[in-house]
N, C-alpha and C positions, 0 to 999 in steps of 0.2 A: 322201439315198435318190434318192432324183428325177435326181439328178447321176450318179450312174453309172446306172443305167434306159439314158439318152441315150446317152451313150455307149458301153455296149455294141451299142446297136438305135435306131439314128438315123431316128427315124419323116419327121419333113420328108424325109431323100436317097430315103427307102423309096418315101410321096409324089412326089415331084417326078422318079423312074425308074421311077414308075409311071404317070401319063399321058405319060412319052415314050417308052415302050415299045410298042416292034411289038407291039397284040393275038393278030394269029394267030401269034407266036412264043410268047406266054404262055400265050394255052390250052397251045398242042406241048406246049411244062414242063411243064405243070400234066397234062397227057395223062401222058408223058413217067412223069413222079416219081410218081406217082397207078400204073399200076404196072409202076414199077420198085419197092417197098413193097410191092403186091398180091405182085407173085413173088415175092416173101425172105419173106413171110408162111404162103403156103399146104403149103407146104414139110415146117415141125413139125409141123400135126395130121394129114399125110398118113407121116412116119415114125411117129409115136405111133399109127396103127393100124395100121402095119406091110403096105397098100398099094400096094408096088412097084411095076405101071404110072403110079402114081399121085405115087410120089417120084421115079422118075425122067424125068416130064412135068413138074412142078414146079423139078426140079434145069432140065433143058436151056433152060425157060422163066428162070429168072432169071441162068443164065448169059446166055444173050443180053438180057438186061438189061441187066445189067451192064457186057459188050465197051460192048453202048453207052452206057451211062453214061461209062466210064472215057476211050472213044477222038472226044468233042462235049467243044467246046472248056471248058476255064473258067470258072465263073462267077465273075465280077471283079463283080459291083453286089452289094449291099445291097440290090438289092427275091428277089435271085434265091440269097442266101448265108441271106437272112431266111425268107422267103416262098413262093417257088417250092419252093422239093427238099425240106426241113423239112418243109411244114405236105401238099402231096399224097401226100412217101410216110408220113408218117405215118397222116393216112386208105386209105390206099389197103391197108398194114398192116392196115389194122386189118380193114377191108373184107373183105379176101384171108384172114386168120383165121376170120369168121364165113359165108363163103361153104367155106373148109374143111372148116370142117361138114357142112353142109348136102352139095358132093360128096363129103362120107367118106359118112354116111349112104347115097348112093344107091349111092356103088362094094358096100361092103357088104352092102349088100338084092343086088345083082348079080353081084355072084362067089359068094354062099351061093345 
């Protein structure tokens, strides 16, 4: 079992890549991927509540980030593939889901 886990996620290699990585690039990747997850998650609550302006804004924000993600250089390191993309994106998605609730509450009160 331990051998199987090491084949899927090479932790020694990730630690080595992290030490060699430029801290500014790591921060930028974390922020960019967080907002990518965030922008994707805020759309669903707005669709469910039928708040059209929020849905339009959410789609515009999300497709802006999709164009950034698609047009950036492909991640080649294990650090980027296993850490810098999935973890900040998941946290961003969760934050988007939570914040969209509060924004939708505000918009619902504002519209009525």
